[in-house]
C-alpha positions as CSV (number, residue, x, y, z in Angstrom):
1,M,91.2,51.1,62.5
2,Q,94.0,53.6,61.0
3,D,93.1,57.5,61.7
4,I,93.4,58.8,57.9
5,K,95.5,61.8,59.4
6,N,98.5,59.4,59.8
7,L,98.9,59.1,56.5
8,S,101.0,61.6,54.3
9,Q,99.7,63.1,51.2
10,T,101.9,60.5,49.0
11,Q,100.8,57.5,51.2
12,L,97.5,58.6,50.7
13,E,97.7,58.9,46.9
14,N,99.3,55.4,46.9
15,W,96.5,53.8,48.7
16,L,94.0,55.5,46.4
17,I,95.9,54.2,43.3
18,D,95.9,50.7,45.0
19,H,92.2,50.9,45.5
20,D,91.6,51.8,42.0
21,F,90.7,55.6,42.6
22,K,92.0,58.6,41.2
23,K,95.4,60.3,42.7
24,Y,94.0,63.8,42.6
25,N,91.6,62.6,45.1
26,A,94.1,62.8,47.8
27,T,94.2,66.6,47.2
28,Q,90.4,66.9,47.6
29,I,90.5,64.6,50.8
30,V,93.4,66.6,52.4
31,N,91.4,69.8,51.7
32,W,88.1,68.5,53.3
33,L,90.2,67.5,56.2
34,Y,92.1,70.4,57.0
35,D,90.8,73.4,55.1
36,K,87.2,72.7,55.2
37,K,87.5,71.0,58.6
38,A,85.1,68.1,57.7
39,M,83.9,65.8,60.7
40,S,83.2,63.0,58.7
41,F,83.9,61.5,55.4
42,E,80.1,62.0,54.4
43,E,80.6,65.6,54.3
44,M,83.0,65.4,51.3
45,S,80.6,66.3,48.6
46,N,83.0,66.6,45.8
47,I,84.2,62.9,45.9
48,S,82.2,60.0,44.7
49,N,79.8,58.1,47.0
50,A,82.0,55.0,46.4
51,L,85.1,56.8,47.7
52,R,83.5,58.2,50.8
53,Q,82.2,54.5,51.6
54,T,85.9,53.0,51.1
55,L,87.1,55.7,53.3
56,K,84.4,55.3,56.1
57,K,85.6,51.0,55.9
58,N,89.0,51.5,56.1
59,F,89.7,55.0,58.0
60,S,88.7,56.7,61.0
61,H,88.9,60.5,61.4
62,E,89.2,61.3,65.4
63,I,89.7,64.6,67.4
64,P,90.9,64.4,70.5
65,S,88.2,65.4,73.2
66,S,89.0,68.6,75.4
67,Q,88.2,67.0,78.9
68,E,88.9,70.6,80.6
69,V,89.2,74.0,79.2
70,Q,90.6,76.9,81.4
71,N,90.6,80.4,80.7
72,S,93.3,83.0,81.6
73,H,92.4,86.7,82.4
74,D,94.6,87.7,79.2
75,G,92.5,85.6,77.0
76,S,94.7,82.6,76.7
77,K,93.2,78.9,76.8
78,K,94.4,75.8,78.2
79,F,93.0,72.7,76.8
80,L,93.4,69.2,78.4
81,F,92.8,66.3,75.7
82,T,92.1,62.8,76.6
83,L,93.5,60.6,73.5
84,A,92.2,57.2,72.4
85,D,94.1,55.2,75.1
86,G,93.3,57.2,78.0
87,S,96.6,59.4,77.8
88,L,96.4,63.3,78.9
89,I,98.0,66.0,76.8
90,E,97.7,69.9,76.7
91,S,97.8,72.4,74.4
92,V,97.7,76.4,74.8
93,L,95.6,78.8,72.6
94,V,97.3,82.5,72.9
95,Y,95.6,85.7,71.7
96,H,97.9,88.5,70.8
97,S,96.9,91.9,69.6
98,H,99.3,94.3,67.8
99,R,99.5,96.2,71.1
100,Q,100.0,93.2,72.9
101,S,102.7,91.8,70.4
102,A,104.7,95.2,70.8
103,G,104.4,94.9,74.3
104,T,106.5,91.7,74.5
105,L,109.2,93.3,73.4
106,E,109.8,95.4,76.4
107,H,109.8,95.7,80.0
108,R,106.0,95.3,80.9
109,R,104.7,95.5,84.4
110,G,101.1,94.8,85.3
111,D,98.4,93.6,82.9
112,E,99.8,94.4,79.2
113,S,96.3,94.5,77.8
114,Q,95.3,97.3,80.0
115,R,98.5,99.4,79.2
116,Q,98.3,102.4,76.5
117,S,100.5,102.4,73.6
118,D,102.7,105.5,74.9
119,G,103.6,103.4,77.9
120,T,103.8,100.1,76.3
121,L,106.6,101.2,74.0
122,E,108.9,103.9,75.9
123,P,110.8,101.2,77.9
124,Y,111.8,99.3,74.6
125,A,112.0,102.6,72.6
126,S,114.7,103.3,75.6
127,L,116.2,99.8,75.4
128,M,116.6,100.1,71.3
129,L,118.2,103.4,71.3
130,Q,120.4,102.7,74.1
131,G,121.5,99.5,72.2
132,S,122.2,101.4,69.1
133,L,124.2,104.4,70.6
134,T,126.3,102.0,72.8
135,S,127.0,99.5,69.8
136,G,129.9,101.6,68.4
137,Q,127.8,101.5,64.9
138,G,126.9,105.2,65.0
139,H,124.0,106.9,63.2
140,R,123.0,103.7,61.2
141,H,122.0,101.8,64.1
142,L,120.3,105.2,65.7
143,H,118.4,105.4,62.5
144,G,117.3,101.7,62.3
145,A,116.0,101.7,66.2
146,Q,114.0,105.0,65.3
147,V,112.4,103.1,62.3
148,R,111.8,100.0,64.4
149,L,110.3,102.1,67.1
150,E,108.1,104.0,64.8
151,R,106.8,100.5,63.1
152,L,105.8,99.7,66.9
153,R,103.8,102.9,67.3
154,R,102.0,102.3,64.2
155,V,101.0,98.7,64.8
156,A,100.2,99.6,68.7
157,R,97.5,101.8,67.5
158,C,95.6,98.7,66.6
159,D,93.4,96.7,68.4
160,G,92.0,93.5,68.9
161,P,93.5,89.6,68.4
162,K,96.3,90.2,65.3
163,R,97.8,86.7,66.0
164,L,96.5,83.4,67.1
165,T,98.8,81.1,68.2
166,L,98.5,77.4,69.3
167,C,101.1,75.9,71.1
168,V,100.9,72.0,70.6
169,S,102.4,69.0,72.4
170,S,104.3,66.2,70.5
171,Q,104.8,63.6,73.2
172,V,102.6,62.3,76.2
173,G,105.2,63.6,78.9
174,C,108.9,64.0,78.0
175,A,112.1,62.2,78.5
176,I,114.6,65.2,78.8
177,G,113.9,65.9,82.6
178,C,114.6,69.6,82.5
179,T,114.5,70.7,86.1
180,F,112.6,73.7,85.6
181,C,110.0,72.1,83.4
182,H,106.7,70.6,85.0
183,T,106.4,68.1,82.0
184,A,109.5,66.5,83.1
185,Q,107.7,65.1,86.2
186,M,105.3,63.2,84.0
187,K,108.4,61.0,82.5
188,L,107.9,59.9,78.7
189,K,104.8,57.7,78.4
190,R,104.9,57.5,74.4
191,H,105.1,59.7,71.2
192,L,101.9,61.4,69.8
193,L,100.7,60.2,66.3
194,P,100.3,62.7,63.4
195,S,96.6,62.4,63.9
196,E,97.0,63.5,67.6
197,I,99.1,66.4,66.6
198,L,97.1,67.5,63.9
199,G,93.9,67.0,66.4
200,Q,95.0,69.6,68.6
201,V,95.5,72.1,65.8
202,L,91.9,71.1,64.6
203,S,90.2,71.3,68.1
204,G,92.2,74.9,68.5
205,Q,90.6,76.2,65.5
206,G,87.1,75.0,66.5
207,R,87.3,77.1,69.8
208,L,87.7,80.3,67.8
209,E,84.9,82.4,66.1
210,A,83.8,81.7,62.8
211,H,86.0,84.9,61.4
212,Q,89.0,83.9,63.2
213,K,91.7,81.8,62.2
214,L,95.1,80.2,63.8
215,T,98.0,82.1,62.7
216,N,100.8,80.3,64.0
217,V,101.5,77.1,65.4
218,V,104.5,76.2,68.1
219,F,105.9,73.2,68.9
220,M,106.5,74.2,72.6
221,G,104.1,72.1,74.4
222,M,104.9,68.5,76.2
223,G,107.5,66.7,74.8
224,E,110.9,66.7,72.8
225,P,109.4,67.2,69.1
226,F,112.7,66.0,67.5
227,H,112.6,62.8,69.8
228,N,109.4,62.3,67.6
229,F,110.6,63.4,64.3
230,D,108.8,61.7,61.5
231,N,105.5,62.3,63.0
232,V,106.4,65.8,63.9
233,M,107.4,66.4,60.2
234,M,104.3,64.7,58.9
235,A,102.0,66.8,61.0
236,V,104.2,70.2,59.7
237,D,103.7,68.7,56.2
238,H,100.2,69.2,56.4
239,L,100.4,72.2,58.3
240,V,102.0,74.0,55.4
241,D,100.1,72.2,52.7
242,P,98.5,75.1,50.5
243,N,95.6,72.5,50.3
244,G,95.4,71.7,54.0
245,F,95.9,74.4,56.9
246,A,98.1,76.3,54.2
247,L,100.1,78.1,57.2
248,A,103.3,79.8,56.0
249,Q,106.2,78.2,56.8
250,R,107.6,81.3,58.9
251,R,104.4,80.8,61.4
252,I,105.4,77.4,62.4
253,T,108.2,76.8,65.1
254,V,109.7,73.8,66.4
255,S,111.4,73.9,69.8
256,T,114.2,71.7,70.9
257,S,116.3,71.2,74.2
258,G,119.2,70.3,72.0
259,F,118.8,67.1,70.3
260,V,121.6,67.6,67.8
261,P,120.9,64.6,65.4
262,G,117.4,66.2,65.2
263,I,118.7,69.7,64.4
264,L,121.0,68.6,61.8
265,K,118.0,66.4,60.3
266,F,115.6,69.5,60.5
267,A,117.9,71.7,58.6
268,R,117.6,69.2,55.6
269,R,114.3,68.2,55.9
270,S,112.3,71.4,56.9
271,K,111.7,75.0,56.2
272,V,109.9,76.1,59.3
273,K,111.5,77.9,62.1
274,L,113.9,76.5,64.6
275,A,113.8,77.3,68.3
276,V,116.7,75.9,70.8
277,S,116.0,76.0,74.7
278,L,119.6,77.2,75.7
279,N,118.9,78.4,79.2
280,A,122.8,78.2,80.4
281,T,126.2,79.4,79.2
282,T,128.4,76.9,81.0
283,N,128.3,73.1,80.5
284,D,128.2,72.6,84.3
285,L,124.9,74.4,84.9
286,R,123.5,73.2,81.6
287,D,124.3,69.8,82.7
288,Q,122.5,70.4,85.9
289,I,119.2,71.9,84.7
290,M,119.0,69.9,81.4
291,P,120.3,66.6,81.6
292,I,120.7,66.4,77.5
293,N,123.7,68.8,77.9
294,R,125.6,65.6,79.0
295,K,125.4,64.1,75.8
296,Y,125.1,67.2,73.6
297,P,127.3,69.8,75.1
298,L,127.2,73.4,74.2
299,E,130.2,73.1,71.9
300,E,128.5,70.6,69.9
301,L,125.0,71.9,70.0
302,L,125.8,75.6,69.0
303,A,128.0,73.9,66.1
304,A,124.8,72.1,64.9
305,C,122.9,75.7,65.1
306,R,125.6,77.3,63.2
307,Q,125.2,74.5,60.4
308,Y,121.6,75.1,60.4
309,S,121.6,78.5,59.9
310,Q,124.4,78.0,57.0
311,E,122.2,75.3,55.2
312,S,118.5,77.0,55.8
313,R,119.9,80.5,55.4
314,K,117.6,81.2,58.5
315,R,118.3,82.9,62.1
316,V,117.9,80.4,65.2
317,T,115.5,81.5,67.8
318,F,117.4,80.9,71.3
319,E,114.8,80.6,74.0
320,Y,116.6,81.6,77.6
321,V,114.5,80.9,80.7
322,L,115.8,83.1,83.3
323,L,116.2,81.5,86.9
324,G,116.4,83.7,89.8
325,G,120.0,83.6,91.0
326,I,121.0,81.0,88.6
327,N,121.7,82.0,85.4
328,D,120.7,85.5,85.3
329,T,123.9,87.3,86.3
330,M,126.1,89.7,84.4
331,E,128.4,87.1,84.0
332,D,126.0,84.8,82.4
333,A,125.2,87.9,79.8
334,R,128.8,88.2,78.9
335,R,129.4,84.4,78.6
336,L,125.9,84.5,76.2
337,V,127.3,87.2,73.9
338,K,130.6,85.2,73.3
339,L,128.5,82.0,72.7
340,L,126.3,83.2,70.1
341,S,128.8,85.7,68.5
342,G,128.7,85.5,64.8
343,L,125.6,83.0,64.7
344,P,122.4,84.7,63.1
345,C,120.2,84.8,65.8
346,K,117.5,86.3,68.2
347,I,117.2,85.8,71.7
348,N,114.2,85.4,73.8
349,L,114.3,86.0,77.4
350,I,111.7,84.1,79.3
351,P,111.2,85.3,83.2
352,Y,110.6,81.9,85.0
353,N,107.1,80.7,85.4
354,E,106.7,79.0,88.7
355,F,104.5,75.9,89.1
356,P,103.7,73.6,92.5
357,G,106.8,72.5,93.9
358,S,109.2,74.1,91.4
359,P,112.7,74.7,92.6
360,Y,113.2,77.9,91.4
361,Q,112.2,81.2,91.5
362,R,111.2,84.0,89.2
363,P,114.0,86.6,88.8
364,T,113.5,90.2,89.6
365,E,112.3,92.7,87.5
366,E,115.7,94.7,88.0
367,G,117.6,91.7,86.9
368,I,115.8,91.2,83.8
369,E,116.0,94.9,82.9
370,A,119.8,94.7,83.3
371,I,120.5,91.6,81.4
372,S,118.3,92.7,78.6
373,R,119.7,96.2,78.5
374,Y,123.4,94.7,78.2
375,L,122.4,92.2,75.5
376,A,120.8,95.1,73.6
377,G,123.9,96.8,73.8
378,K,125.7,94.6,72.3
379,D,123.6,94.6,69.0
380,L,121.6,91.5,69.6
381,Q,117.9,91.1,68.9
382,I,116.4,90.6,72.4
383,N,112.8,89.9,73.2
384,I,111.3,89.6,76.5
385,R,108.8,86.8,76.6
386,W,106.1,87.5,79.1
387,S,104.4,84.2,79.1
388,K,100.6,84.2,78.7
389,G,98.3,81.6,80.7
390,R,100.3,81.7,83.7
391,D,97.4,82.0,85.9
392,I,96.4,78.6,84.6
393,G,99.4,76.8,84.3
394,G,99.6,77.4,80.5
395,A,102.7,79.4,80.3
396,C,106.2,78.0,79.2
397,G,107.3,75.2,81.4
398,Q,104.1,75.1,83.0
399,L,102.4,72.0,81.1
400,A,102.0,68.9,82.9
401,A,98.4,67.3,82.1
402,R,97.8,68.2,85.9
403,R,94.8,65.8,86.1
404,Q,97.7,63.1,86.1
405,L,99.5,64.8,88.9
406,I,96.8,66.5,91.1
407,P,93.3,65.8,91.8
408,R,90.7,67.4,89.8
409,D,89.4,69.4,92.8
410,V,92.7,71.0,93.5
411,I,92.7,72.4,90.1
412,T,90.8,75.8,90.7
413,T,93.0,78.7,89.2
414,G,92.2,80.5,86.3
415,G,88.3,80.3,86.0
416,P,85.6,77.7,85.2
417,F,86.0,74.6,83.9
418,F,83.8,73.4,81.0
419,A,82.3,70.2,80.9
420,P,83.6,67.3,78.5
421,D,83.2,69.0,75.2
422,Q,80.8,67.8,72.5
423,S,80.6,71.0,70.6
424,I,84.0,70.4,69.0
425,R,82.2,68.0,66.2
426,G,80.3,70.7,64.8
427,F,83.2,73.7,65.6
428,E,80.2,75.7,67.1
């Protein structure tokens, strides 16, 4: 039986018309599924009983069961889901307060949740001001830096979770084979259906308190989203539908390893944000750590990014995982400035997150500071993304549906597990 979440709005409308129901019923059904979070067709009280019974006979409405939940000391949660065919996938729920969000932009040391706003902001303030003074743009950039600093100081005085981001998977495993990513060890098993992607979002929302709501969804979990383009885009459509999840387009980001045809298609198809995993400034190195570069080298990738920016009128976010002693030299920084010259973008520097058996090391804080200061001095927007959930294998590059690779009794980090969850049915 087909899961109803695998239908687009148009497909659902056509099905209803073919079965002698009204087109507008589709909007009601979508609203029940994604806004009101109905767990059964029987709950859909504003549609006729005849339609409810017809839906029940023709469709299912399944949500992946969360076999395990790991809790990080920073508040993040990692979910291990079992799909209908027994496949395992992971997603991560990340809590950000305004203070923590501000802190992600600077050189933090220790537990950011324990730092005071003064200590949180001053290193980034220094970085912004130095970038402004050395960029050759004079007082205009200095004033802009001061304004941004004051804005950060204001939001840093706000406590509590202000942003709730869910990182979702788009495939079971991945075919790209990036050498720094744990998911690559799984290889590709299959694409996820729209219902399995949306099921992660419904399950993540179900883990929140009654007054909380997901604010952001990022396709940065397991898999290459553009290899599963149509299913990912259908899920995105439901996420931004005003009658569905009703997330703003700017609150959704799709990340790619550099699948150029997908980037070009995405520019024409969607208005949500694009992130590109770059991670190297030469083709030789990128060939080694990201095999996709052998088919779509840097020149072709960056040309596609420029075309995306022109067509969408949006900036590209470049993710740059810093591998200690591999791609974190000052020469890499200089090449990065040349590569991105004239391209509207921002850069997320991501210190490498190690996992068992990983071939790379995390860079030193001195190295992170040196490269970020240099890039900021070239008038680039630089964010240092201190990944959350590292202690539970939930940070960038660490997802691997671990029970497929490591026996359950070995998975002990990050706090207690919960028994196979039944409470999600009632969103308790």
